[in-house]
N, C-alpha and C positions, 0 to 999 in steps of 0.2 A: 953456656953458649944456647943461642935461640935458632930456631930454623923459620922459614918460610917454605911453604909445602903446596903442592898440587895433587890432589888425589881424583882418579878416575872414577866415575860411577858408572853403575850396569849400564845406565843409558847413555854412555858416552858423554856424559856433562862432566865438567870439573869443578872442584870446589878446592878453594885456596883459603889456608890460614896459616896462622904463626904460633907456635909453642917452644918450651924448653925441654920437652920430652916427646921426641917425634914418634916413638913405639906405642907409648902410653895415649898418647892423643889418637892414634890411629885405632888403636885398638876400642878406645871411647869411641868414636864414629862408626865402626863396625857393629858396636852392641844398640847403636842408634840413642847414643847420650852426649854426640860430640857436637851436635848443633841440629837444628831444623832442618837444615837442606838436606844433611847425610842422613837424616832418621826418615827422609822419604825418598832420597835417591841411595840406593844399595852402594855403598863404596868397595871399590873392587881393589884398588892399590894405590900407594903412594909413587907418582910417576915423576914427580920433580921435588927437589928440595936445595936452598942454598942455606949456608952457615952464616950466624951474625954474632958478634960479641955482645950484643945487648938486646932486649925488648923494644926499644925504641926504633933501631934499625931494623929489625924483622918487620915489626907492624908496618913501616914505611915501605919496606918492599912488597908487604901483603896488599897493601893498598893500591901499588903501581899495577902489579899483576891483576887484580880484581879489575881494573879499568881496561883492561884489554879485551878484544872480542874473542870468541871461541877459537877462532881460527888462529889469533895471534898466539893463544895459550897452546895451542896444539903444535906451532911452529915453535915455541919456547920448548916443549917436552921433546920434540922431536930433533931439536938442535943439538940434544946432549946423546943421542944414539950414536 
């Protein structure tokens, strides 16, 4: 199973990614090893995720979300509350 996820960072920015191990990937982000962006923007928590059957579908959704504005990402996250 693959996941597309959004992490909220300390500065209220969002990071979007895809992985097949959500917990392990989040821990990597928290340790500064998950990517350049989260190394400089402290990740706080995963605020959104979706499940997919394969990597291709997860990465396609990741690219769709990355094209959204900050406010659109915020609306996506808040739609789940």
